C-alpha distance (Angstrom), angle and dihedral (degrees) to the residues before:
residue distance angle dihedral
X1 . . .
X2 3.78 . .
X3 3.77 127.6 .
X4 3.79 125.0 -147.4
X5 3.79 115.4 -116.4
X6 3.82 93.1 -120.3
X7 3.81 90.3 52.8
X8 3.79 90.9 47.6
X9 3.80 91.9 47.8
X10 3.80 92.1 48.2
X11 3.80 88.8 51.8
X12 3.83 91.5 50.3
X13 3.81 91.0 46.3
X14 3.80 89.5 63.5
X15 3.82 85.1 78.5
X16 3.85 110.2 82.8
X17 3.81 91.9 -150.4
X18 3.81 91.1 53.8
X19 3.82 89.7 47.7
X20 3.79 90.3 55.4
X21 3.80 93.5 47.5
X22 3.81 91.3 46.0
X23 3.80 93.0 52.2
X24 3.80 92.7 43.4
X25 3.80 91.4 53.3
X26 3.79 93.6 48.1
X27 3.82 90.9 48.4
X28 3.81 89.6 53.0
X29 3.80 90.3 49.6
X30 3.82 90.1 47.9
X31 3.81 90.3 53.1
X32 3.80 90.4 48.4
X33 3.79 101.0 45.7
X34 3.82 103.3 20.4
X35 3.82 92.8 -130.9
X36 3.78 103.7 131.5
X37 3.82 94.0 178.0
X38 3.83 93.8 83.8
X39 3.79 91.0 47.3
X40 3.79 91.4 52.1
X41 3.80 90.7 44.9
X42 3.82 87.1 55.7
X43 3.80 90.0 49.5
X44 3.79 89.8 52.3
X45 3.79 91.0 50.1
X46 3.80 91.4 52.0
X47 3.80 91.7 46.5
X48 3.81 91.2 50.7
X49 3.80 91.1 47.5
X50 3.82 87.8 58.4
X51 3.80 105.7 32.7
X52 3.79 141.6 -36.2
X53 3.78 123.3 -58.5
X54 3.83 89.2 -119.7
X55 3.79 93.2 54.3
X56 3.79 92.0 45.1
X57 3.81 92.3 49.3
X58 3.80 89.3 52.7
X59 3.79 90.8 48.0
X60 3.81 92.4 56.1
X61 3.81 94.4 39.0
X62 3.76 95.6 -112.5
X63 3.78 130.2 132.4
X64 3.84 110.3 -104.7
X65 3.81 93.5 -132.0
X66 3.80 91.1 50.2
X67 3.82 91.2 50.6
X68 3.81 92.6 47.5
X69 3.81 90.3 49.8
X70 3.81 89.5 52.6
X71 3.80 93.6 46.1
X72 3.80 91.9 49.1
X73 3.80 95.4 46.3
X74 3.79 95.0 -113.4
X75 3.79 93.2 129.8
X76 3.76 129.9 60.9
X77 3.77 115.5 -92.5
X78 3.81 106.4 -53.8
X79 3.78 118.9 -119.6
X80 3.77 122.5 -101.2
X81 3.81 87.2 -111.5
X82 3.82 90.5 58.5
X83 3.80 92.4 46.7
X84 3.80 89.7 49.2
X85 3.80 90.9 49.0
X86 3.80 92.4 53.1
X87 3.81 93.3 45.0
X88 3.79 91.1 46.8
X89 3.80 89.8 52.2
X90 3.80 87.2 56.3
X91 3.79 91.1 49.5
X92 3.81 96.9 -102.7
X93 3.77 134.1 113.1
X94 3.77 136.0 -156.8
X95 3.76 115.2 -105.4
X96 3.77 133.2 -170.6
X97 3.79 119.0 -146.6
X98 3.75 132.6 173.1
X99 3.78 113.9 -99.4
């Protein structure tokens, strides 16, 4: 029996520690290559592993359509405030460390 990657990833994303590592890695890649679409795809995957996008949008006080547009790269690069708001809603924060 084979398992689709998305199904496997969703299964792995049930683990909060894996979620954190997954998001951390995609943030590092975003910083390196400037392509925020993969980072926001990872955010969407974590959100969907926890709840629905609609419920999450309501939780962080954001319009569902606006959040979906951000997650799917249909808006210009979101502000740091918006990124922080989404991460905070997932229970994470942004941190600055020396390289």
